[in-house]
C-alpha positions, 0 to 999 in steps of 0.5 A: 500499500503505497499512500499520495495525497491530495490536498482541498484549500480555501476558505469557508466564509460566513453569509449569516451568523455561525454558532458553533457551541463551546464551553460555558465552564466561566458563564458570567452574571449578564454573561453569554448563554451559549458562547461559540468555541474560542482556542482557549490561548488565544480567545480567538473563534475557529471551526473544528475541524471534528464539525466540519468533518460530522456535517459532510458525513452526514449530509453525504449519508443524508442524500444515499439515504443512510439513517444512520452512521453507516459501516459497511466499509466498503461505501463511498462514505466509509471508505472517505470518513472510515467505517466506525467498525474495526472489524469492517473491511477499510475502517481506516479513514482518508479523509483529514480535517484539519481545524479551520483559522481565522483568515487573515483577509478578515477586515474585522478584528477577528476575535469579535463576535456578535450577541444576538437574543432569541426567546422561545414563543409558546406555540398554544398562546403565541406569547413569549414564556417567562425565562425564555430570553436568551444570548447567543453568541455567533461568528459574524457574516462576513468573516472568513477562515482558511480550512485544509482537508487533505484526501490520502489516496491509498489505492487508484480506486480512492482517486476518484473520492476526490468526486465525493469532497467536492460532493460533499463540500457543494451540499455544506454550501447548500445547507448550514454549518453549526447549530440553528440551521433552521434560523439562518444561523451557519449557512456559508461559502466554501471556495477552494483549490485543489492540489 
């Protein structure tokens, strides 16, 4: 078995506010109820590779009509992401998804986030319920992240998986990343080159 790689690198631009949840360990009085994930040293938001990879896999599985994580070990999804079952043939993942960091292409302070207030409305009465107001922290629209995805090519047949990665990235642009997608969060524009 020989190893070569195909690299997808580019940018993820937030077309709407983005919320990928972080830790509430330091919740302060009057503070944000649901913060975004931030680097523990720089305190700058980022997109975890695990969040991006999980969303790409989920979208491909939904399109393929697979309601649960596939463990067959032979489909393109299992080849890309691993089968999740070590006893299955081809359980090795071929897709490495790195954390996406704030890009130097941003025109605003990279540490800036926005607070969005939301409330719940009782569907029977049509009235906001007491105590339902919450603050959501989001990465603002227009923020750009640099990303890198590496496809490990273990066999000649793996070269065709490049098309599956492209399909997953296109599916993501028509869906959402992070939480709150049904409320308008997480729409992204992805631009990349393949090396």
